[in-house]
C-alpha positions as CSV (number, residue, x, y, z in Angstrom):
1,M,115.1,117.0,105.5
2,R,113.6,119.2,103.2
3,N,111.4,117.9,100.7
4,S,111.5,115.1,101.5
5,T,109.3,112.4,102.4
6,L,108.6,109.8,105.3
7,I,107.0,106.8,105.6
8,G,106.6,103.6,108.5
9,V,107.5,100.5,107.1
10,V,106.7,97.5,109.9
11,S,106.0,93.9,109.5
12,D,104.8,90.6,111.0
13,T,102.0,91.9,113.7
14,H,101.1,89.1,114.0
15,G,97.8,90.6,115.9
16,L,99.3,92.6,118.8
17,L,99.3,96.2,118.3
18,R,102.4,97.7,120.2
19,P,102.6,101.2,122.3
20,E,105.8,101.2,121.4
21,L,104.9,101.0,117.7
22,L,102.3,104.1,117.3
23,P,105.1,107.0,118.5
24,A,108.1,105.5,116.1
25,L,105.7,106.7,113.3
26,A,104.4,110.0,114.3
27,G,105.3,112.3,111.7
28,V,105.1,109.1,108.3
29,S,102.8,110.2,105.1
30,H,102.1,107.1,104.7
31,I,102.7,103.2,106.2
32,L,103.4,100.0,104.0
33,H,102.6,96.8,106.0
34,A,104.2,94.0,104.9
35,G,102.6,91.5,106.2
36,D,101.1,88.5,109.2
37,V,99.0,91.5,110.0
38,G,97.0,88.6,111.8
39,D,93.6,91.1,112.5
40,P,91.9,94.0,110.5
41,E,91.9,96.0,113.2
42,I,95.6,96.6,113.2
43,L,95.9,97.9,109.6
44,T,92.3,100.3,111.1
45,E,94.4,102.0,114.0
46,L,97.4,102.7,111.5
47,A,95.0,104.1,109.5
48,R,94.4,106.5,112.1
49,I,98.0,107.9,111.6
50,A,99.1,107.9,107.7
51,P,97.6,106.2,104.8
52,V,98.4,102.2,104.5
53,T,99.5,99.9,102.1
54,A,99.2,96.2,102.9
55,I,100.1,93.0,101.9
56,C,98.9,89.6,103.1
57,G,101.4,87.1,104.7
58,N,101.5,83.9,105.0
59,I,99.4,83.3,108.8
60,D,96.7,86.0,106.8
61,G,94.8,83.5,105.0
62,D,91.4,84.8,103.4
63,T,91.3,88.5,103.5
64,R,88.0,88.3,102.0
65,A,86.4,89.2,104.9
66,W,88.1,92.1,106.8
67,G,86.2,94.6,106.0
68,R,88.2,98.2,104.8
69,W,90.4,96.0,104.2
70,S,89.1,92.4,102.6
71,G,91.3,90.7,99.9
72,L,95.0,92.6,100.3
73,A,97.1,91.1,98.3
74,A,100.5,88.6,97.8
75,T,102.6,91.6,96.3
76,E,101.5,95.9,95.6
77,M,103.7,97.8,93.8
78,I,103.4,101.9,94.8
79,E,104.6,105.3,93.6
80,L,105.8,107.5,96.6
81,A,107.4,110.0,96.3
82,G,109.2,109.8,92.6
83,C,110.4,106.3,94.4
84,L,108.5,102.9,93.2
85,I,108.2,100.0,96.1
86,Y,108.0,96.4,95.6
87,M,106.0,94.3,98.2
88,V,106.1,91.1,98.1
89,H,106.1,89.5,102.3
90,A,109.4,86.7,101.7
91,L,111.6,87.8,99.9
92,Q,111.8,84.9,98.2
93,D,108.5,85.1,96.4
94,L,109.7,87.8,94.7
95,D,108.8,87.0,91.3
96,L,110.2,89.7,89.0
97,H,114.1,91.8,88.3
98,P,113.9,95.0,90.5
99,K,116.5,96.4,88.7
100,A,115.3,95.9,85.3
101,A,111.2,96.8,86.5
102,G,112.6,100.3,87.3
103,I,112.6,100.0,91.6
104,G,114.2,101.5,93.7
105,V,113.1,99.6,97.4
106,V,111.8,95.9,97.6
107,I,110.2,95.6,101.0
108,S,109.8,92.1,102.5
109,G,108.1,90.6,106.0
110,H,108.4,87.1,107.0
111,S,111.8,87.0,108.9
112,H,111.5,88.7,111.6
113,Q,115.1,89.7,111.2
114,A,115.5,93.4,110.2
115,S,117.7,94.5,107.3
116,V,118.4,96.9,104.9
117,E,120.8,96.5,102.2
118,R,122.0,97.9,98.6
119,R,121.4,95.5,95.4
120,Q,122.5,97.1,91.7
121,G,120.9,100.6,93.2
122,V,117.6,99.2,94.4
123,L,117.1,99.5,98.2
124,Y,116.4,95.8,100.2
125,L,114.1,96.5,103.2
126,N,112.6,94.5,106.0
127,P,111.6,95.9,109.4
128,G,111.6,93.2,111.3
129,S,108.5,92.4,113.2
130,A,106.4,94.4,115.1
131,G,105.5,92.1,116.7
132,P,105.4,89.2,119.2
133,R,108.8,88.2,119.9
134,R,110.9,85.1,118.1
135,F,113.3,84.0,117.8
136,H,114.7,86.0,120.4
137,L,115.1,89.1,117.9
138,G,114.8,92.6,118.4
139,I,111.2,93.8,118.4
140,T,111.3,97.0,115.0
141,C,110.0,99.0,112.6
142,A,111.6,100.9,110.1
143,R,111.3,104.4,107.8
144,L,112.2,105.0,105.2
145,R,112.7,108.6,103.7
146,I,112.9,109.9,100.1
147,Q,114.6,112.4,99.3
148,R,114.7,114.0,95.3
149,A,113.1,110.2,94.3
150,Q,116.2,108.8,96.4
151,P,115.9,106.5,99.5
152,E,117.1,105.6,102.7
153,A,116.2,103.6,105.2
154,E,116.8,103.2,108.9
155,I,115.7,100.2,111.1
156,M,114.1,101.5,114.2
157,T,114.0,99.4,117.7
158,L,110.9,99.6,119.1
159,I,112.3,96.5,122.6
160,Q,116.1,95.1,122.7
């Protein structure tokens, strides 16, 4: 699509950078990691593809010693292609009203269950888990496309 921005969305790598993930992120202009990174080297590898914005998850503990990635926040707000995106690892920790705050996309992880849904005009995206298999769920990530500040998302299955 012309005049659109493609963003890769990843979560719950838990220290495992699967080789299947890298081609799925080809062509993205930015990568968002929604926590449970597990190893800062994953963010360094992802940054070779595109700029990375990441938050910490419940397994990440104290990220002060993560060098370039030290001090990951529990939440992050970023504007990409005219769309305001709010990142929180566990959706139950959402501490604001997205629509009232003008947020177009809420990105979360934690559950390992990929989902895309709209509520009150806000897109809620959980890319699922790109790391070790848990709960018999597929290994997934997501692509977020923003065109004219309007977000659309698709889940990409890396391993069934």
